[in-house]
SERO-4910 file (N, C-alpha, C, O; in steps of 0.05 Angstrom, whole numbers):
BEGIN
 pado doro    nc1    nc2    nc3   cac1   cac2   cac3    cc1    cc2    cc3    oc1    oc2    oc3
  Unk    A    -31     58   -260    -29     30   -254    -33     26   -224    -25     42   -208
  Unk    A    -46      4   -217    -50     -3   -189    -39    -31   -184    -45    -50   -198
  Unk    A    -23    -34   -163    -14    -60   -154    -33    -69   -131    -38    -53   -113
  Unk    A    -41    -93   -132    -58   -105   -110    -42   -127    -98    -29   -144   -112
  Unk    A    -42   -129    -71    -27   -149    -57    -47   -167    -42    -63   -158    -26
  Unk    A    -45   -193    -47    -62   -212    -33    -46   -226    -12    -21   -226    -12
  Unk    A    -60   -237      7    -48   -251     30    -60   -279     32    -84   -282     31
  Unk    A    -43   -299     35    -51   -326     40    -42   -333     68    -19   -340     72
  Unk    A    -60   -331     88    -51   -335    116    -36   -360    121    -16   -360    136
  Unk    A    -44   -382    109    -30   -408    115      0   -407    109     15   -420    123
  Unk    A      8   -392     89     36   -391     81     54   -380    103     78   -385    104
  Unk    A     43   -364    122     59   -354    144     51   -367    171     68   -370    189
  Unk    A     26   -375    173     16   -386    199     30   -412    206     35   -416    230
  Unk    A     35   -429    187     47   -455    194     75   -451    207     84   -467    223
  Unk    A     88   -429    200    115   -424    210    116   -406    234    130   -411    254
  Unk    A    100   -384    233    102   -363    254     79   -364    274     79   -347    293
  Unk    A     60   -381    271     38   -384    290     22   -358    293     15   -345    273
  Unk    A     17   -350    318      0   -326    323     13   -300    315      0   -280    314
  Unk    A     39   -300    309     53   -276    301     53   -272    270     64   -253    260
  Unk    A     41   -291    256     43   -292    227     33   -266    214     45   -255    195
  Unk    A     10   -255    224     -1   -232    211     17   -207    215     19   -190    197
  Unk    A     30   -205    238     48   -183    242     71   -184    222     79   -164    210
  Unk    A     82   -208    219    105   -211    202     98   -205    173    113   -192    158
  Unk    A     74   -215    165     65   -209    137     61   -179    133     68   -169    111
  Unk    A     50   -165    152     46   -137    149     72   -121    149     75   -102    134
  Unk    A     92   -130    164    118   -117    164    131   -121    136    141   -102    124
  Unk    A    129   -145    126    140   -151     99    126   -134     78    139   -124     60
  Unk    A    100   -132     80     85   -116     61     93    -86     63     95    -73     43
  Unk    A     99    -77     87    109    -50     91    135    -45     77    140    -24     65
  Unk    A    153    -65     78    178    -63     64    174    -62     33    187    -46     20
  Unk    A    156    -78     23    151    -77     -5    139    -50    -13    147    -38    -33
  Unk    A    120    -41      2    107    -15     -3    127      8     -3    127     26    -20
  Unk    A    145      8     17    166     29     18    184     28     -6    192     49    -16
  Unk    A    191      5    -15    208      3    -39    194     13    -64    206     23    -82
  Unk    A    167      9    -65    152     21    -87    152     51    -86    155     65   -106
  Unk    A    150     62    -61    152     91    -58    179    101    -68    181    120    -83
  Unk    A    201     87    -60    228     95    -68    232     93    -98    243    112   -110
  Unk    A    223     71   -109    227     67   -138    210     87   -154    220     99   -174
  Unk    A    186     92   -146    168    111   -160    180    139   -159    182    153   -179
  Unk    A    189    147   -135    201    174   -132    226    177   -149    231    198   -161
  Unk    A    242    156   -151    267    157   -166    263    161   -196    281    171   -209
  Unk    A    240    153   -206    234    157   -234    213    178   -240    201    180   -261
  Unk    A    207    194   -219    189    217   -222    160    210   -222    144    225   -233
  Unk    A    152    188   -210    124    180   -208    115    184   -179    131    186   -161
  Unk    A     89    185   -176     77    187   -149     64    161   -142     57    145   -160
  Unk    A     60    156   -116     47    132   -107     34    137    -80     39    157    -67
  Unk    A     16    119    -72      2    122    -47     -7     94    -38    -23     81    -52
  Unk    A      3     85    -15     -6     59     -5    -34     61      6    -40     79     21
  Unk    A    -51     42      0    -79     42      9    -85     15     22    -85     -6      9
  Unk    A    -91     17     48    -99     -7     62   -129     -8     67   -139    -29     74
  Unk    A   -142     14     62   -171     15     67   -186     12     41   -200     31     32
  Unk    A   -185    -11     29   -200    -16      4   -223    -35     11   -222    -49     32
  Unk    A   -243    -36     -5   -266    -54     -1   -257    -82     -9   -257    -89    -32
  Unk    A   -249    -97     11   -237   -123      6   -255   -141    -10   -246   -155    -28
  Unk    A   -281   -142     -4   -299   -160    -18   -300   -154    -48   -301   -173    -64
  Unk    A   -299   -129    -56   -299   -122    -84   -273   -131    -97   -273   -142   -119
  Unk    A   -251   -125    -84   -225   -133    -94   -222   -163    -96   -212   -174   -116
  Unk    A   -231   -177    -76   -230   -207    -77   -246   -218   -100   -237   -236   -114
  Unk    A   -269   -207   -104   -286   -215   -127   -273   -210   -153   -274   -226   -172
  Unk    A   -260   -186   -156   -247   -178   -180   -225   -198   -188   -221   -204   -211
  Unk    A   -211   -208   -168   -188   -226   -172   -196   -256   -168   -179   -273   -168
  Unk    A   -222   -261   -164   -232   -288   -159   -219   -301   -136   -211   -325   -137
  Unk    A   -216   -287   -114   -205   -298    -89   -228   -305    -70   -249   -292    -71
  Unk    A   -225   -325    -53   -247   -334    -36   -251   -316    -12   -272   -318      1
  Unk    A   -233   -298     -6   -236   -279     16   -230   -291     43   -231   -277     64
  Unk    A   -223   -316     44   -216   -329     70   -188   -342     69   -171   -336     86
  Unk    A   -183   -359     49   -157   -371     46   -137   -353     31   -113   -356     32
  Unk    A   -148   -334     16   -132   -313      3   -150   -289     -1   -173   -291     -9
  Unk    A   -138   -265      6   -154   -241      4   -135   -217     -1   -111   -218      5
  Unk    A   -146   -196    -13   -131   -172    -18   -127   -157      8   -145   -154     24
  Unk    A   -102   -149     13    -95   -137     38    -87   -107     34    -89    -91     53
  Unk    A    -78   -101     10    -65    -75      6    -65    -69    -24    -63    -87    -41
  Unk    A    -67    -43    -31    -64    -35    -59    -46    -11    -60    -45      5    -41
  Unk    A    -33     -7    -82    -16     16    -85    -16     26   -114     -2     14   -131
  Unk    A    -31     47   -119    -30     59   -146     -4     75   -150      7     86   -131
  Unk    A      5     77   -174     27     94   -180     25    105   -208     13     92   -226
  Unk    A     36    128   -213     35    140   -239     45    169   -239     57    178   -219
  Unk    A     40    182   -260     49    210   -264     33    229   -246      9    226   -243
  Unk    A     47    248   -234     35    268   -216     32    294   -232     51    303   -244
  Unk    A      8    305   -232      3    330   -245     18    353   -231     17    354   -206
  Unk    A     31    371   -245     46    393   -232     29    410   -213     40    418   -192
  Unk    A      4    414   -219    -13    431   -201    -18    416   -175    -24    429   -155
  Unk    A    -16    390   -174    -19    375   -149      4    380   -130      0    378   -106
  Unk    A     28    385   -140     51    391   -123     45    416   -106     50    416    -82
  Unk    A     35    436   -119     28    461   -105      7    457    -84      8    467    -62
  Unk    A    -14    441    -91    -36    435    -72    -25    420    -48    -32    427    -25
  Unk    A     -8    401    -53      3    385    -31     21    402    -13     20    401     12
  Unk    A     37    419    -25     55    437    -10     39    455      8     46    459     31
  Unk    A     17    466     -2      1    484     14    -13    469     36    -18    480     58
  Unk    A    -21    444     31    -34    428     51    -16    422     75    -25    422     98
  Unk    A     10    418     69     29    412     90     45    436    100     66    433    113
  Unk    A     35    460     94     49    484    102     53    486    132     73    496    142
  Unk    A     33    475    147     35    476    176     59    461    187     69    468    208
  Unk    A     68    441    173     91    426    181    116    444    183    131    443    202
  Unk    A    120    460    162    142    479    162    139    501    183    158    508    196
  Unk    A    114    511    186    109    532    205    114    523    234    126    537    250
  Unk    A    106    498    240    109    487    266    137    475    271    144    467    293
  Unk    A    153    473    250    179    460    252    178    430    258    195    419    272
  Unk    A    157    418    247    154    389    251    170    372    233    169    347    234
***
């Protein structure tokens, strides 16, 4: 399953002015982190994705791309056991370097 998050700039701009986008992104970060926590607690995996092709996502959800647009997506689901081993080996340097 994939969650898509859209943003309507006006909803924050009228109140926060030029800081609106920062506040919206911080709020989105809080939501994303809670999805990470919830997914992990029930044994699912997730990955926040900010680098999606916005125009395709906007078209998919019939958004105009200006007054409302997709800002973030986050798939979640079951993680294959063999992927745990791959990820652990990928991050082996973290343990070696004590990071």
